[in-house]
Backbone bond lengths (Angstrom), bond angles and torsions (degrees), N, CA, C in turn:
res aa  C-N    CA-C-N  psi(-1)  N-CA   C-N-CA  omega(-1)  CA-C   N-CA-C  phi
1 X - - - 1.468 - - 1.528 111.26 -
2 X 1.350 115.31 -41.23 1.457 118.66 178.61 1.523 111.45 -64.16
3 X 1.345 115.05 -39.38 1.463 119.13 178.90 1.531 110.62 -63.95
4 X 1.353 115.47 -45.14 1.467 119.70 179.40 1.522 111.22 -61.90
5 X 1.330 116.10 -42.03 1.459 120.49 178.78 1.525 110.82 -63.67
6 X 1.325 116.03 -40.55 1.466 120.34 179.35 1.531 111.12 -63.49
7 X 1.337 115.10 -41.30 1.471 119.36 178.82 1.526 110.50 -63.49
8 X 1.329 115.86 -43.30 1.469 120.22 179.67 1.529 111.09 -61.95
9 X 1.339 115.71 -45.45 1.465 119.96 178.65 1.516 110.64 -62.32
10 X 1.340 116.52 -39.52 1.457 121.45 179.96 1.524 110.90 -60.33
11 X 1.331 115.90 -47.90 1.466 119.08 -178.90 1.529 112.09 -70.40
12 X 1.340 116.71 -31.73 1.463 119.80 175.64 1.527 110.86 -64.56
13 X 1.326 116.11 -40.63 1.458 120.25 178.24 1.528 110.84 -65.38
14 X 1.324 115.77 -39.28 1.467 119.33 178.02 1.533 110.20 -63.11
15 X 1.342 115.66 -46.16 1.467 119.84 179.85 1.523 111.03 -61.16
16 X 1.338 116.08 -44.36 1.466 120.06 179.10 1.522 110.67 -62.76
17 X 1.336 116.35 -39.62 1.458 120.23 178.73 1.518 112.06 -63.79
18 X 1.339 116.39 -40.56 1.467 120.42 179.21 1.534 110.20 -63.79
19 X 1.341 115.93 -43.81 1.463 119.96 -178.59 1.528 110.64 -64.76
20 X 1.339 116.49 -49.36 1.465 120.10 -178.15 1.526 111.02 -62.32
21 X 1.322 116.76 -44.73 1.467 119.56 -179.23 1.525 111.62 -66.41
22 X 1.334 117.11 -35.38 1.468 120.32 178.59 1.525 110.88 -65.79
23 X 1.340 115.96 -44.13 1.469 119.98 178.33 1.528 110.00 -62.29
24 X 1.343 117.06 -42.82 1.467 120.66 -179.94 1.524 111.35 -63.51
25 X 1.318 116.71 -45.12 1.468 120.90 -179.00 1.527 110.92 -62.72
26 X 1.352 116.49 -45.40 1.467 119.49 -178.03 1.529 111.62 -69.07
27 X 1.330 116.48 -28.23 1.465 119.40 177.68 1.526 111.14 -73.62
28 X 1.325 116.59 -42.60 1.472 120.92 -177.15 1.519 113.13 -85.14
29 X 1.331 115.73 -34.12 1.469 120.51 -176.90 1.530 109.53 -132.82
30 X 1.340 117.93 70.13 1.475 121.20 -174.35 1.523 112.67 -59.64
31 X 1.327 115.49 131.13 1.458 120.50 -178.64 1.518 111.96 -69.76
32 X 1.353 117.40 -19.83 1.465 120.38 179.16 1.523 112.05 -74.88
33 X 1.329 116.82 -13.54 1.464 121.65 -179.84 1.524 108.18 -109.51
34 X 1.324 116.33 103.28 1.462 120.83 -175.18 1.528 112.49 -60.85
35 X 1.339 117.47 -27.63 1.462 120.30 -177.79 1.524 112.84 -79.23
36 X 1.329 117.28 -15.90 1.463 120.85 -176.18 1.526 113.53 -117.43
37 X 1.313 117.61 -20.95 1.455 120.67 -178.57 1.523 111.82 -66.48
38 X 1.323 115.99 144.44 1.461 120.15 178.60 1.521 110.70 -69.90
39 X 1.329 115.30 -50.56 1.465 122.69 177.86 1.534 106.22 -148.57
40 X 1.330 117.57 79.26 1.470 122.05 -171.28 1.522 114.65 -49.05
41 X 1.316 118.00 -45.50 1.472 120.48 -177.91 1.523 110.89 -64.53
42 X 1.322 116.61 -44.65 1.463 120.15 179.38 1.525 110.61 -67.64
43 X 1.323 116.72 -39.09 1.467 120.79 -179.11 1.527 111.87 -63.30
44 X 1.323 117.22 -34.91 1.469 119.91 -177.25 1.525 112.09 -63.69
45 X 1.330 116.86 -26.15 1.466 119.15 -179.84 1.524 112.06 -104.03
46 X 1.330 116.49 -1.35 1.473 119.55 178.62 1.523 110.33 -120.73
47 X 1.322 117.18 -88.14 1.471 120.20 -175.26 1.520 112.59 -63.22
48 X 1.334 117.87 -41.29 1.461 120.47 -179.00 1.518 110.26 -65.04
49 X 1.316 117.45 -39.89 1.464 121.21 178.98 1.529 110.98 -62.60
50 X 1.338 116.51 -40.25 1.470 120.85 179.10 1.525 110.23 -65.53
51 X 1.331 116.68 -45.08 1.467 120.97 -179.47 1.526 111.00 -63.90
52 X 1.325 116.54 -40.69 1.472 119.90 178.35 1.526 111.10 -63.25
53 X 1.331 116.44 -42.90 1.468 120.15 179.15 1.527 110.73 -63.65
54 X 1.335 116.12 -41.77 1.465 120.22 178.23 1.522 110.74 -63.78
55 X 1.325 116.90 -41.48 1.469 121.07 179.34 1.518 111.50 -62.04
56 X 1.338 115.37 -40.67 1.477 118.92 179.02 1.526 110.77 -64.64
57 X 1.330 116.97 -39.50 1.464 120.06 179.58 1.526 110.91 -65.99
58 X 1.319 116.37 -41.30 1.465 120.17 178.98 1.523 110.23 -64.96
59 X 1.329 116.24 -43.12 1.472 120.27 178.97 1.518 110.56 -62.46
60 X 1.346 116.03 -41.82 1.465 120.12 178.80 1.523 110.75 -62.01
61 X 1.323 116.29 -41.30 1.464 119.89 179.94 1.527 110.96 -64.67
62 X 1.322 116.75 -44.54 1.465 120.63 -179.98 1.521 110.64 -62.97
63 X 1.339 115.80 -42.85 1.471 119.60 178.38 1.526 110.80 -62.06
64 X 1.326 116.72 -41.39 1.461 119.55 -177.65 1.524 110.86 -66.98
65 X 1.329 117.07 -36.37 1.465 120.15 177.08 1.521 110.91 -66.81
66 X 1.334 116.61 -40.70 1.459 120.48 178.90 1.524 111.18 -68.12
67 X 1.335 115.98 -31.47 1.467 119.98 -177.16 1.523 112.55 -75.26
68 X 1.331 118.15 -17.03 1.455 120.18 -176.52 1.532 112.10 -59.62
69 X 1.347 116.31 -29.79 1.464 120.26 178.51 1.521 110.97 -59.81
70 X 1.343 115.73 -34.30 1.459 120.58 -175.76 1.532 112.89 -98.98
71 X 1.331 116.88 -16.89 1.453 120.09 -174.12 1.525 113.19 -95.14
72 X 1.335 117.41 -36.23 1.462 121.17 -176.32 1.526 110.66 -85.69
73 X 1.329 116.05 69.90 1.462 120.85 -177.45 1.523 111.99 -102.26
74 X 1.332 117.26 -7.48 1.457 120.17 -177.26 1.513 113.09 78.22
75 X 1.340 117.16 9.01 1.466 121.79 -178.98 1.518 109.96 -111.87
76 X 1.321 115.91 148.71 1.461 120.12 171.40 1.529 107.99 -75.04
77 X 1.325 115.96 169.90 1.465 119.32 178.05 1.529 110.01 -61.40
78 X 1.337 117.08 -41.05 1.467 120.71 179.85 1.525 110.71 -63.44
79 X 1.313 117.57 -40.79 1.465 121.11 177.71 1.527 111.16 -67.53
80 X 1.321 115.61 -36.44 1.466 119.58 178.35 1.519 110.79 -63.94
81 X 1.334 116.48 -42.29 1.464 120.49 178.09 1.518 110.05 -62.18
82 X 1.328 116.76 -45.56 1.466 120.85 -179.44 1.521 111.04 -61.42
83 X 1.328 117.36 -42.99 1.469 121.18 179.33 1.533 110.27 -66.29
84 X 1.318 116.62 -39.79 1.463 121.47 -178.68 1.528 111.27 -64.16
85 X 1.335 116.71 -34.02 1.462 120.95 -177.75 1.530 113.41 -90.87
86 X 1.308 117.42 -4.62 1.471 121.11 -176.67 1.531 110.06 -75.00
87 X 1.316 116.60 102.49 1.456 121.06 -176.16 1.521 113.06 -72.62
88 X 1.317 117.83 -8.05 1.462 120.19 175.47 1.528 110.87 -73.65
89 X 1.345 115.92 -20.97 1.460 121.64 178.61 1.525 108.52 -93.17
90 X 1.345 118.60 132.14 1.469 120.10 178.84 1.522 111.73 -55.21
91 X 1.318 115.27 142.56 1.457 120.21 -177.39 1.527 111.47 -62.86
92 X 1.317 117.25 -27.87 1.469 120.29 177.68 1.525 111.58 -62.49
93 X 1.320 118.08 -25.32 1.463 121.99 -179.04 1.521 112.49 -91.49
94 X 1.323 116.95 -31.42 1.465 118.51 -174.98 1.529 113.80 -99.62
95 X 1.305 117.67 -9.34 1.466 118.92 -176.72 1.531 112.61 -68.27
96 X 1.346 117.88 -21.92 1.466 119.36 179.72 1.531 111.48 -67.12
97 X 1.350 117.19 -19.46 1.465 119.57 178.66 1.525 111.52 -69.65
98 X 1.337 116.99 -12.88 1.461 120.27 179.92 1.522 111.43 -61.17
99 X 1.320 116.99 -31.06 1.465 120.07 -179.47 1.523 110.41 -61.52
100 X 1.328 116.26 -49.93 1.464 119.92 -177.98 1.519 111.03 -64.54
101 X 1.319 116.98 -41.18 1.465 119.91 -178.80 1.524 111.02 -65.10
102 X 1.338 116.69 -40.32 1.468 119.79 179.47 1.518 111.04 -69.06
103 X 1.326 116.79 -34.86 1.461 120.26 -179.47 1.521 111.09 -71.64
104 X 1.327 117.65 -41.40 1.467 121.20 177.53 1.527 109.85 -66.24
105 X 1.331 116.56 -49.10 1.463 121.45 172.95 1.509 116.65 69.35
106 X 1.342 118.52 18.58 1.463 120.39 177.30 1.534 109.54 -71.32
107 X 1.340 118.17 161.50 1.480 119.88 178.99 1.526 112.40 -54.48
108 X 1.317 117.37 -40.42 1.462 120.22 -179.90 1.533 110.96 -65.13
109 X 1.335 115.91 -39.15 1.463 119.85 178.72 1.526 111.04 -66.00
110 X 1.321 116.18 -41.22 1.460 120.69 -178.65 1.525 110.88 -64.81
111 X 1.321 116.80 -42.92 1.468 120.71 178.53 1.526 110.49 -59.46
112 X 1.330 116.50 -45.59 1.464 120.75 179.63 1.526 111.23 -64.30
113 X 1.319 116.58 -42.79 1.462 120.70 179.68 1.518 111.61 -60.06
114 X 1.324 115.66 -48.84 1.460 119.45 -177.46 1.521 111.79 -65.12
115 X 1.304 117.30 -36.17 1.461 121.11 -179.35 1.525 110.82 -60.23
116 X 1.326 116.66 -41.84 1.463 120.64 -179.84 1.524 110.80 -83.34
117 X 1.319 116.51 -42.76 1.459 121.45 -174.03 1.527 112.28 -62.54
118 X 1.320 117.01 -42.96 1.458 120.46 -174.79 1.524 113.08 -72.34
119 X 1.327 117.81 -21.87 1.466 120.70 -177.85 1.530 112.38 -109.31
120 X 1.324 117.69 1.43 1.463 120.56 -176.77 1.522 111.01 -70.73
121 X 1.332 118.13 144.27 1.472 121.52 173.85 1.524 110.00 -60.55
122 X 1.335 118.09 158.42 1.470 121.21 -175.27 1.520 114.46 -52.38
123 X 1.370 117.92 -43.12 1.462 118.71 -176.77 1.527 111.90 -65.26
124 X 1.334 116.74 -34.16 1.464 119.96 177.57 1.528 110.66 -79.70
125 X 1.311 116.39 -33.64 1.469 119.31 178.75 1.531 110.38 -64.32
126 X 1.327 116.49 -37.63 1.464 120.05 177.93 1.523 110.46 -63.42
127 X 1.318 116.87 -45.23 1.466 121.13 178.44 1.520 110.47 -61.13
128 X 1.321 116.78 -46.18 1.462 121.19 -178.52 1.520 111.42 -64.52
129 X 1.333 117.19 -39.59 1.461 121.02 -178.10 1.520 111.19 -61.81
130 X 1.320 116.43 -46.83 1.464 119.46 -179.38 1.521 111.30 -69.18
131 X 1.338 116.77 -38.76 1.460 120.48 -179.17 1.523 111.23 -67.39
132 X 1.318 116.89 -43.84 1.465 121.07 178.98 1.522 110.86 -63.26
133 X 1.330 116.18 -42.78 1.460 119.92 179.14 1.511 112.88 -64.12
134 X 1.340 117.40 -32.35 1.464 120.96 -178.00 1.525 112.95 -65.74
135 X 1.333 117.96 -14.25 1.463 120.19 176.05 1.520 111.23 -70.95
136 X 1.329 117.14 -22.00 1.460 120.86 -177.80 1.515 113.61 78.31
137 X 1.326 117.28 8.27 1.469 121.23 -179.24 1.529 109.69 -73.82
138 X 1.347 119.19 115.30 1.465 121.20 -178.26 1.531 113.74 -58.76
139 X 1.343 117.38 -25.39 1.468 119.89 179.97 1.519 111.72 -62.17
140 X 1.331 117.50 -24.67 1.460 121.03 -178.35 1.530 112.47 -68.41
141 X 1.314 117.48 -14.95 1.464 119.91 178.63 1.535 111.31 -58.30
142 X 1.332 116.61 -34.49 1.463 120.85 -178.09 1.522 111.35 -60.69
143 X 1.325 117.45 -30.83 1.470 120.12 -178.95 1.517 111.58 -92.65
144 X 1.337 116.43 -30.52 1.459 119.58 -172.57 1.531 114.10 -87.77
145 X 1.319 117.73 -34.76 1.469 119.67 -178.52 1.535 112.86 -58.22
146 X 1.344 119.59 -42.80 1.475 118.55 178.02 1.527 113.39 -61.97
147 X 1.331 117.21 -25.28 1.465 120.44 -178.65 1.524 112.45 -70.70
148 X 1.321 117.88 -13.67 1.457 120.25 178.50 1.524 111.53 -65.98
149 X 1.323 116.84 -16.79 1.466 121.33 177.99 1.522 111.56 -109.57
150 X 1.333 116.50 15.78 1.465 120.55 179.76 1.528 109.89 -67.50
151 X 1.325 115.15 151.59 1.467 120.02 -179.28 1.528 112.52 -78.20
152 X 1.340 117.24 -13.91 1.454 121.52 -178.63 1.531 109.74 -94.03
153 X 1.319 117.12 119.43 1.461 121.62 -174.61 1.530 113.45 -60.47
154 X 1.350 119.27 -48.14 1.470 118.86 179.15 1.526 113.23 -60.30
155 X 1.329 117.41 -31.70 1.458 120.76 178.21 1.531 109.60 -66.66
156 X 1.337 116.67 -43.19 1.467 120.62 179.11 1.525 110.35 -63.26
157 X 1.331 116.59 -44.16 1.467 120.97 179.71 1.526 110.14 -60.95
158 X 1.335 116.47 -44.10 1.465 120.25 179.89 1.530 111.10 -64.91
159 X 1.329 116.47 -38.74 1.469 120.02 178.55 1.523 110.73 -63.89
160 X 1.330 116.70 -39.88 1.464 120.55 177.82 1.528 110.22 -61.57
161 X 1.316 116.06 -45.09 1.469 119.84 -179.80 1.521 111.43 -64.36
162 X 1.335 116.15 -41.89 1.454 119.41 178.86 1.518 112.31 -65.10
163 X 1.329 116.40 -44.40 1.464 120.50 -179.64 1.527 111.27 -66.66
164 X 1.321 116.68 -33.76 1.469 119.99 179.45 1.523 111.25 -63.30
165 X 1.323 116.86 -31.58 1.463 120.40 177.54 1.524 111.55 -70.57
166 X 1.332 116.10 -26.71 1.467 120.74 179.48 1.524 110.29 -83.95
167 X 1.326 116.34 -46.28 1.457 121.27 178.99 1.515 113.18 74.87
168 X 1.324 115.81 -167.01 1.462 121.37 -177.49 1.525 110.87 112.90
169 X 1.319 116.00 156.54 1.462 120.50 -177.93 1.524 111.98 -62.63
170 X 1.340 116.56 -39.14 1.456 119.47 -178.99 1.525 111.37 -66.14
171 X 1.314 116.38 -41.32 1.464 120.57 178.43 1.525 110.24 -65.53
172 X 1.330 116.74 -44.44 1.464 120.98 179.80 1.525 110.88 -58.30
173 X 1.328 116.13 -44.02 1.462 120.16 -178.86 1.525 111.63 -63.68
174 X 1.324 117.78 -43.20 1.467 121.39 -178.99 1.520 111.32 -67.19
175 X 1.320 116.88 -42.59 1.465 119.51 -179.55 1.524 110.43 -69.22
176 X 1.336 116.80 -35.18 1.465 120.18 176.61 1.527 110.60 -63.22
177 X 1.329 117.33 -38.40 1.465 120.92 177.19 1.525 111.19 -61.98
178 X 1.329 115.77 -40.89 1.466 120.14 179.15 1.526 110.48 -64.70
179 X 1.321 116.69 -43.33 1.457 120.35 179.50 1.530 111.35 -61.41
180 X 1.315 116.87 -37.39 1.470 120.85 -177.49 1.522 112.90 -80.94
181 X 1.324 118.12 -11.63 1.466 122.20 -175.54 1.534 110.05 -85.93
182 X 1.335 117.09 104.46 1.465 119.96 -178.52 1.520 112.85 -74.91
183 X 1.341 117.97 -0.91 1.461 121.39 174.63 1.522 111.49 -86.23
184 X 1.302 116.65 -11.84 1.453 121.21 178.09 1.526 109.76 -79.00
185 X 1.327 116.35 152.03 1.464 121.31 177.50 1.525 109.99 -65.80
186 X 1.330 116.30 148.75 1.463 120.86 -178.48 1.531 113.38 -56.65
187 X 1.353 119.71 -43.92 1.478 118.41 179.24 1.527 112.97 -57.94
188 X 1.329 116.77 -34.32 1.466 120.71 179.47 1.523 110.13 -70.84
189 X 1.329 117.01 -43.54 1.461 120.18 179.67 1.529 111.06 -67.89
190 X 1.334 116.62 -34.91 1.468 120.20 176.86 1.522 110.13 -65.07
191 X 1.342 116.31 -40.99 1.468 120.16 176.37 1.527 110.85 -63.67
192 X 1.331 116.43 -36.10 1.467 120.38 178.43 1.527 110.48 -65.37
193 X 1.329 116.89 -41.58 1.472 120.46 178.05 1.523 110.84 -62.96
194 X 1.329 116.22 -41.60 1.467 119.98 177.80 1.528 110.60 -65.75
195 X 1.330 116.20 -39.49 1.456 120.71 -179.95 1.518 112.89 -63.51
196 X 1.321 117.37 -40.50 1.460 120.33 177.94 1.522 110.86 -65.57
197 X 1.327 116.20 -34.16 1.462 119.18 174.52 1.507 111.81 -64.62
198 X 1.329 116.63 -37.44 1.464 121.04 177.85 1.526 110.70 -66.57
199 X 1.313 117.13 -42.02 1.473 121.21 179.66 1.527 109.90 -62.19
200 X 1.319 116.85 -46.72 1.461 121.48 169.38 1.508 117.62 68.83
201 X 1.325 118.74 21.04 1.461 121.32 179.02 1.530 110.33 -92.15
202 X 1.330 117.95 165.25 1.465 119.55 175.76 1.526 112.84 -56.63
203 X 1.337 117.25 -36.97 1.473 119.98 178.08 1.523 110.76 -64.65
204 X 1.325 116.78 -39.84 1.469 120.49 177.73 1.521 110.44 -64.96
205 X 1.321 115.98 -41.59 1.466 119.93 178.17 1.525 110.73 -61.73
206 X 1.323 116.33 -42.28 1.462 120.32 179.15 1.521 112.18 -61.54
207 X 1.334 116.65 -40.86 1.462 120.76 178.81 1.524 110.96 -65.24
208 X 1.336 116.44 -39.29 1.462 120.47 178.62 1.524 111.18 -65.96
209 X 1.309 117.10 -43.26 1.465 120.78 179.40 1.524 111.22 -63.54
210 X 1.323 115.63 -41.06 1.464 119.34 179.20 1.526 110.86 -64.68
211 X 1.332 116.84 -42.99 1.463 120.47 179.62 1.518 111.18 -66.95
212 X 1.336 116.71 -35.09 1.457 119.93 -179.58 1.522 111.08 -65.64
213 X 1.328 115.44 -31.24 1.463 119.19 177.21 1.517 112.74 -66.12
214 X 1.328 116.75 -21.78 1.466 121.56 179.60 1.527 112.34 -96.37
215 X 1.321 117.28 -17.04 1.465 121.44 -176.81 1.519 108.90 -145.05
216 X 1.335 116.55 102.36 1.460 120.33 -174.22 1.522 113.35 -112.69
217 X 1.332 117.33 15.07 1.461 120.68 178.21 1.524 108.82 -151.61
218 X 1.334 116.31 160.09 1.455 120.53 178.52 1.517 112.60 94.17
219 X 1.338 114.93 -178.12 1.464 121.11 -176.62 1.520 112.30 -63.29
220 X 1.344 116.75 -38.58 1.462 119.57 -179.45 1.521 110.56 -64.82
221 X 1.315 117.28 -45.35 1.463 120.72 178.92 1.528 110.77 -61.71
222 X 1.329 116.07 -38.05 1.469 119.81 179.21 1.522 110.45 -63.55
223 X 1.330 116.41 -40.63 1.464 119.69 179.66 1.525 110.85 -68.97
224 X 1.331 117.22 -36.67 1.463 120.78 177.48 1.523 110.06 -64.28
225 X 1.328 116.47 -44.67 1.457 120.56 178.48 1.527 110.96 -60.26
226 X 1.328 115.76 -43.01 1.456 120.04 -179.71 1.530 110.65 -61.18
227 X 1.333 116.75 -40.85 1.464 120.20 178.79 1.524 111.22 -68.81
228 X 1.331 116.66 -41.69 1.462 119.74 179.08 1.524 111.16 -63.79
229 X 1.327 116.66 -30.94 1.451 120.07 179.78 1.517 113.62 -65.23
230 X 1.318 117.30 -16.72 1.459 120.75 178.91 1.519 114.22 -82.74
231 X 1.332 117.69 -6.04 1.459 121.26 -179.95 1.531 110.19 -89.10
232 X 1.328 116.10 163.23 1.458 120.81 174.70 1.531 108.70 -56.23
233 X 1.326 116.56 132.57 1.469 120.02 -172.85 1.523 113.63 -57.07
234 X 1.348 120.16 -43.07 1.470 118.25 -178.96 1.534 113.32 -56.85
235 X 1.338 117.51 -26.10 1.466 119.75 -177.33 1.531 112.90 -82.85
236 X 1.337 116.82 -13.36 1.480 119.78 -179.77 1.527 111.29 -126.80
237 X 1.316 116.90 3.93 1.465 121.22 -173.94 1.525 112.06 -56.79
238 X 1.315 116.82 -45.83 1.468 119.89 -175.96 1.520 111.44 -59.91
239 X 1.330 116.59 -42.54 1.464 120.18 -179.04 1.530 111.03 -63.00
240 X 1.332 117.02 -44.49 1.463 120.19 -179.52 1.530 111.21 -69.44
241 X 1.327 116.75 -39.90 1.462 119.66 -179.63 1.520 111.00 -63.02
242 X 1.322 117.11 -45.84 1.464 120.70 -179.38 1.518 111.26 -66.63
243 X 1.326 116.67 -39.27 1.452 120.38 -177.55 1.529 111.20 -67.04
244 X 1.328 116.84 -43.38 1.461 120.05 -178.08 1.524 112.01 -76.55
245 X 1.332 117.04 -21.23 1.462 120.15 178.82 1.522 112.05 -82.94
246 X 1.343 116.49 -19.86 1.470 120.39 -177.83 1.534 110.17 -69.67
247 X 1.316 119.01 125.66 1.475 121.21 -177.92 1.523 113.38 -65.38
248 X 1.345 117.50 -24.00 1.462 119.95 -178.02 1.529 113.79 -82.87
249 X 1.325 117.91 -4.87 1.471 121.00 178.91 1.526 109.71 -67.46
250 X 1.349 118.57 122.14 1.469 120.98 -178.81 1.525 111.81 -61.01
251 X 1.329 116.59 151.42 1.462 121.16 -179.07 1.530 111.46 -59.26
252 X 1.337 116.62 -42.26 1.462 118.52 -177.13 1.530 111.68 -65.14
253 X 1.340 117.30 -31.82 1.459 120.38 177.56 1.525 111.10 -74.84
254 X 1.323 117.53 -28.52 1.464 120.53 174.70 1.531 109.78 -63.12
255 X 1.330 115.19 -41.04 1.462 120.22 178.32 1.522 110.19 -62.83
256 X 1.334 116.28 -43.43 1.466 121.06 179.25 1.529 110.08 -59.98
257 X 1.324 116.42 -44.37 1.467 120.79 -178.39 1.524 111.32 -63.22
258 X 1.327 116.67 -44.06 1.466 120.75 -179.63 1.524 110.29 -64.87
259 X 1.322 117.21 -44.69 1.460 120.59 -179.37 1.524 111.43 -65.84
260 X 1.338 117.32 -32.44 1.466 120.25 179.51 1.518 111.13 -62.62
261 X 1.331 116.48 -33.43 1.465 120.14 -177.09 1.518 113.22 -73.49
262 X 1.328 117.09 -5.59 1.469 119.37 174.15 1.517 111.03 -63.92
263 X 1.341 117.10 -22.62 1.462 121.70 -179.85 1.526 112.58 -96.50
264 X 1.309 116.88 1.80 1.470 120.49 -177.87 1.523 110.18 -86.03
265 X 1.318 116.42 -173.41 1.463 121.61 -179.17 1.531 109.94 -80.90
266 X 1.327 114.90 169.76 1.463 119.87 -174.04 1.527 112.84 -64.47
267 X 1.329 117.24 -17.23 1.475 119.32 178.40 1.530 111.99 -63.29
268 X 1.344 116.79 -16.09 1.463 120.23 179.53 1.525 111.90 -73.49
269 X 1.348 117.02 -20.43 1.467 120.22 -174.81 1.531 113.14 -59.28
270 X 1.345 119.59 -50.15 1.472 118.73 178.81 1.524 112.37 -59.89
271 X 1.323 116.92 -37.19 1.460 120.71 178.73 1.526 110.77 -63.59
272 X 1.335 116.63 -44.42 1.457 121.11 179.83 1.523 110.98 -66.89
273 X 1.328 118.05 -38.86 1.462 121.31 176.88 1.522 111.14 -62.27
274 X 1.338 114.86 -38.40 1.462 119.10 178.55 1.514 111.38 -67.97
């Protein structure tokens, strides 16, 4: 037993060492930055893979903790469906069950969800759209993507937020189109900028940078800057450096840009000190 315990502890220490060293290497020598990575190609299949797996586990844990509010109801799935469909209960009280039904995703849950979701008034549809999307269930894209063209602004904003939690190339492309569309209302485009920041992929970053080149002042530009500030600094450094160096940049937007970098990586510190 002592030998078995020693072996287990030995392998646990090795695993912990691999994780800690991978996080340290990716923090100091990010594989996404060819000029700073030690061996970018090798890192992508070693340290980067470990960090990505760890990030997914942490995200899963955080999501599960947040979901407990909606999951620990003391009801079975069948009881939850029955309560969700009970029209004698105000929709404001039963709409929270949509989270559990979307997360479970069984055929019975989907039927119940669609029955309520498709006939819900706009204010409830907006709540349901964001709540369903927050589960991260990719199947919800089928219901949320059409809402991006809804005539009700809060519904569109909620759909953007819900889809941003799910992510994916298709979602990124659609939200990027909305951000670039100057015919859309500002609140919708601002939500799109925030959504791309939530998605956080290189494609999302590219869409934000492109949109920022077309709009460098106002509330929309401020939201774009805030989203860009959440990316690793080396990947957005040029945009921030050029923007803050431009003499025509308003003082209030300079403040927005500096504050946005509070959410960036530690590489932003020398730039801010300068």
